[in-house]
C-alpha positions in Angstrom: 0.0 0.0 0.0 3.0 2.3 0.1 2.2 3.8 -3.3 -1.1 5.2 -2.1 0.7 8.2 -0.6 2.1 9.4 -3.9 1.9 13.2 -4.5 -1.5 14.0 -5.9 -1.6 16.8 -8.4 -5.2 17.9 -7.6 -4.0 18.8 -4.1 -1.8 21.4 -5.7 -5.0 23.3 -6.4 -5.0 24.5 -2.7 -2.7 27.4 -3.6 -4.9 28.4 -6.5 -8.0 28.2 -4.3 -6.4 30.3 -1.6 -6.0 33.1 -4.1 -9.5 32.9 -5.5 -12.1 35.6 -4.8 -14.2 34.7 -1.7 -17.0 36.5 0.0 -16.4 37.7 3.6 -18.0 35.4 6.1 -20.9 37.1 7.9 -21.2 36.6 11.7 -22.3 33.1 12.4 -22.1 32.1 8.7 -19.8 30.1 6.5 -17.2 30.8 3.9 -18.8 30.7 0.5 -17.2 31.2 -3.0 -18.0 34.4 -4.7 -20.5 34.0 -7.5 -18.8 34.7 -10.9 -21.9 34.1 -13.1 -25.2 32.3 -13.3 -25.2 29.2 -11.0 -27.3 26.2 -11.9 -27.6 23.5 -9.3 -28.1 20.0 -10.5 -31.3 18.2 -9.7 -31.3 16.7 -6.2 -31.9 13.0 -5.7 -31.5 10.7 -2.8 -28.9 7.9 -3.2 -31.7 5.5 -2.1 -33.8 6.5 -5.1 -31.1 5.8 -7.8 -32.1 3.1 -10.3 -28.6 2.3 -11.4 -25.0 2.9 -10.2 -23.6 6.4 -10.7 -20.0 7.6 -10.9 -18.9 10.8 -9.2 -15.6 11.8 -10.7 -13.2 13.7 -8.5 -12.1 16.0 -11.4 -15.7 17.2 -11.8 -15.9 18.4 -8.1 -15.0 22.1 -7.5 -13.2 22.3 -4.2 -14.5 25.1 -1.9 -14.3 26.3 1.6 -17.8 25.3 2.7 -18.8 25.4 6.4 -15.3 25.5 7.6 -14.6 28.4 10.0 -11.4 30.4 9.2 -10.5 28.1 6.4 -9.4 31.0 4.2 -6.9 32.2 6.7 -3.2 31.3 6.8 -2.6 28.4 9.2 -6.1 27.1 8.7 -6.4 26.6 4.9 -8.5 23.7 4.0 -10.9 22.8 1.2 -13.8 20.4 1.0 -15.4 18.6 -1.9 -18.7 16.7 -1.3 -19.5 13.5 -3.2 -22.8 12.9 -1.4 -24.3 15.7 0.7 -27.2 16.4 3.1 -30.7 17.8 2.5 -31.5 21.5 2.7 -30.8 22.9 6.1 -28.2 20.2 6.9 -24.4 20.0 6.7 -22.8 19.8 3.2 -26.1 20.7 1.5 -26.1 21.4 -2.3 -23.2 19.2 -3.3 -22.1 19.7 -6.9 -23.3 16.2 -7.7 -26.9 16.7 -6.6 -26.7 13.5 -4.6 -28.2 13.4 -1.1 -27.3 10.5 1.2 -30.1 8.4 2.7 -28.8 9.4 6.2 -25.0 10.0 5.6 -22.6 12.4 3.8 -19.3 11.7 2.2 -16.6 13.9 0.9 -12.9 14.7 0.7 -10.9 17.3 2.6 -7.5 18.8 1.6 -5.1 20.5 4.0 -1.9 21.9 2.6 1.2 21.2 4.5 1.6 23.5 7.6 -2.1 23.9 8.1 -4.7 22.6 10.7 -8.4 22.9 11.4 -9.3 25.9 13.4 -9.9 25.2 17.1 -11.5 21.9 18.2 -15.0 21.0 17.2 -17.8 18.6 18.2 -20.5 17.1 16.0 -23.9 15.7 16.9 -23.1 12.7 14.6 -20.3 10.2 14.4 -17.6 11.4 12.0 -15.0 9.2 10.3 -11.7 10.4 8.8 -9.7 8.1 6.5 -6.2 9.5 5.7 -5.6 9.0 2.0 -2.4 11.0 1.7 0.1 12.6 4.1 0.1 12.4 7.9 -1.9 14.1 10.6 -1.9 14.6 14.3 -5.3 14.3 15.9 -5.7 17.0 18.6 -8.3 16.1 21.2 -9.7 17.0 24.6 -7.6 16.7 27.8 -4.5 17.2 25.7 -4.6 13.8 24.0 -2.8 13.5 20.6 -2.6 10.7 18.1 -0.6 10.3 14.9 -2.2 8.8 11.8 -0.8 8.1 8.4 -2.0 6.8 5.0 -4.9 4.4 5.2 -5.3 4.9 9.0 -8.8 5.7 10.2 -10.0 8.0 13.0 -13.5 7.0 14.2 -14.9 10.1 16.0 -17.9 9.5 18.3 -20.6 12.2 18.5 -19.6 15.1 20.8 -15.9 14.1 20.9 -13.8 17.2 20.6 -11.3 16.9 17.7 -9.3 18.5 15.0 -6.3 17.5 12.8 -3.1 19.2 11.8 -0.7 18.2 9.0 2.6 16.6 10.0 5.6 16.9 7.7 5.9 18.5 4.3 3.3 16.6 2.3 -0.3 17.9 1.7 -3.0 15.9 3.4 -6.0 14.4 1.7 -8.6 12.6 3.8 -12.0 11.2 3.3 -14.7 12.3 5.7 -18.0 10.6 6.4 -20.9 11.4 8.8 -23.1 8.5 9.7 -26.2 10.8 10.1 -27.3 14.1 8.7 -26.4 17.1 10.9 -28.4 20.4 11.0 -26.4 23.5 10.0 -25.1 25.2 13.1 -25.3 22.1 15.3 -21.5 21.5 15.3 -19.6 23.6 17.8 -16.1 25.0 17.5 -14.1 26.0 20.6 -10.5 27.4 21.0 -7.7 25.1 22.1 -7.8 26.5 25.6 -11.5 26.2 26.2 -12.3 24.9 29.7 -14.7 22.3 28.3 -11.7 20.4 26.9 -10.5 19.5 30.4 -13.6 17.5 31.1 -13.4 13.7 30.5 -15.3 12.8 27.3 -15.1 10.3 24.5 -12.0 10.3 22.3 -11.5 9.4 18.6 -10.5 5.8 18.1 -7.5 5.3 15.9 -7.7 2.2 13.7 -4.4 1.6 12.0 -4.1 0.0 8.6 -1.2 -2.1 9.7 -3.3 -3.7 12.5 -5.9 -5.1 10.1 -5.6 -8.7 9.0 -6.7 -9.4 5.4 -10.0 -11.3 5.1 -10.3 -13.8 2.3 -13.9 -15.0 3.0 -15.7 -13.4 0.1 -17.2 -15.7 -2.6 -14.4 -17.3 -4.7 -11.9 -14.8 -3.3 -9.1 -17.4 -3.1 -9.6 -18.6 -6.7 -7.7 -17.5 -9.8 -9.8 -14.9 -11.6 -11.3 -13.5 -8.4 -8.4 -13.0 -6.1 -9.2 -10.3 -3.6 -9.2 -9.5 0.1 -10.8 -7.1 2.4 -10.4 -5.3 5.8 -12.7 -3.3 8.0 -12.1 -0.1 9.9 -15.7 0.2 11.1 -18.3 -2.5 11.6 -20.8 -4.1 13.8 -21.2 -7.4 15.7 -22.0 -10.9 14.4 -24.0 -10.9 11.1 -22.6 -7.6 9.9 -20.0 -6.6 7.4 -17.1 -6.5 9.9 -14.0 -8.2 8.6 -11.9 -7.3 11.6 -14.0 -7.8 14.8 -12.2 -6.7 17.9 -9.9 -4.3 16.0 -12.4 -2.3 13.9 -14.3 0.5 15.6 -17.8 -0.7 16.5 -20.9 0.8 14.9 -24.5 -0.4 15.2 -25.4 1.3 11.9 -22.6 1.8 9.3 -19.7 -0.1 7.9 -16.4 1.0 6.3 -13.5 -0.9 4.9 -11.3 -1.6 1.9 -10.9 -4.3 -0.8 -7.8 -5.1 -2.7 -8.5 -6.8 -6.1 -5.4 -8.3 -7.8 -4.7 -7.4 -11.4 -6.3 -9.7 -14.0 -9.0 -10.6 -11.5 -12.6 -9.4 -10.7 -15.1 -9.5 -7.9 -18.0 -12.0 -8.0 -21.2 -10.0 -8.4 -23.1 -9.4 -5.1 -26.1 -7.5 -4.1 -26.3 -5.4 -0.9 -29.4 -4.0 0.7 -27.7 -0.7 1.5 -26.3 2.2 -0.4 -22.6 1.7 -1.1 -20.1 4.4 -1.7 -16.9 2.9 -3.3 -13.9 5.2 -3.8 -10.8 4.2 -5.8 -7.7 5.0 -3.9 -5.2 3.1 -6.1 -5.3 1.7 -9.6 -8.3 1.9 -12.0 -11.5 -0.1 -12.2 -14.4 -0.9 -14.4 -17.9 -2.0 -13.3 -18.7 -5.3 -15.0 -21.9 -5.1 -17.0 -21.8 -1.3 -17.1 -19.6 -0.1 -20.0 -21.5 3.3 -19.9 -19.8 4.1 -16.6 -16.3 4.0 -18.2 -13.1 3.7 -16.2 -12.9 4.9 -12.6 -9.7 6.7 -11.7 -8.1 7.4 -8.4 -10.5 9.3 -6.0 -13.5 8.7 -8.2 -16.6 7.3 -6.3 -19.1 4.7 -7.4 -22.5 5.1 -5.8 -24.4 1.8 -5.8 -28.1 1.9 -4.8 -29.6 -0.8 -2.6 -30.3 -4.2 -4.2 -28.3 -3.5 -7.4 -25.8 -6.4 -8.4 -22.3 -5.1 -9.2 -18.7 -6.3 -9.4 -15.4 -4.4 -10.0 -12.6 -5.3 -12.3 -9.1 -3.7 -12.2 -8.0 -2.1 -15.5 -4.4 -2.6 -16.6 -1.6 -4.4 -14.7 -2.0 -2.7 -11.3 -4.1 -4.1 -8.4 -7.1 -2.0 -7.5 -7.5 -0.7 -3.9 -11.0 0.6 -3.2 -12.6 1.9 0.0 -16.2 1.3 0.7 -18.7 2.9 3.0 -22.1 1.4 3.7 -25.0 3.3 5.2 -26.1 0.1 6.8 -23.8 -2.7 8.0 -25.7 -5.8 6.9 -24.2 -8.7 4.8 -24.5 -9.1 0.9 -26.5 -11.6 -1.0 -25.4 -13.4 -4.2 -26.4 -11.6 -7.4 
């Protein structure tokens, strides 16, 4: 997995974005990009209402400084791009894709080297950070700090104070997920010396990639033509999609993990009764039976509606590494 942390040219857009025209943030408001012409929002549709898989391409997302206090100020620069957002009045509303999660949101955050999130903040929902590039230090209540690198996961319970800062000279990219929609204004930011941070409270759980044993139990996963293995950062108890019980963070609702598909192999088609968000983090893939979707590149996301059979196939000579997030943590059925 060492190649995952290769420098990513889209992250270089941070410098350009920092110099872009932005409106001043009104009191209690959020940073918003300054309108430069007529803005047409795409039709909004819930991911649970899709009738076929849909690809959200990273290159089509316009990074912005949405809902991030002080994110246009030196030391706190960060941008967000939302693949699947919330409904009106909730966090990450109006994503460029028009997709609204059934009860979750998913996006990508970029922090240039030398930056951090402003203050510490608390959400009313569980938040998950998956480090895709670079290294971060998680800053938490009571002075707790944790270091995380590529493919490490921070599982952040509701109301746990947290923020991250970059470590080293490499820009950071991380996937963020909320397991429920959160009303705008419900998350609270406090300065580093706020007295509330001295009170005992839940802390983010760090699940390291290196601690996850590969799971080969998927249908035909150990047979030539279908070689693949999976791990879980987040999962439930027995009868759920948890490939690393006892190591993965526990959730009664959602699941999150990764699958590595060897080159010249493919998944066996399966059907899940949940929305799946599948992000390519290394290699390229096609979706068997869906030539209209084309090839998914690094950081592209495949959104699969409930009950729709699907299987991924690497393109070229490189293995495909994909990250999946499930709105519900049940098990799949044969296609």
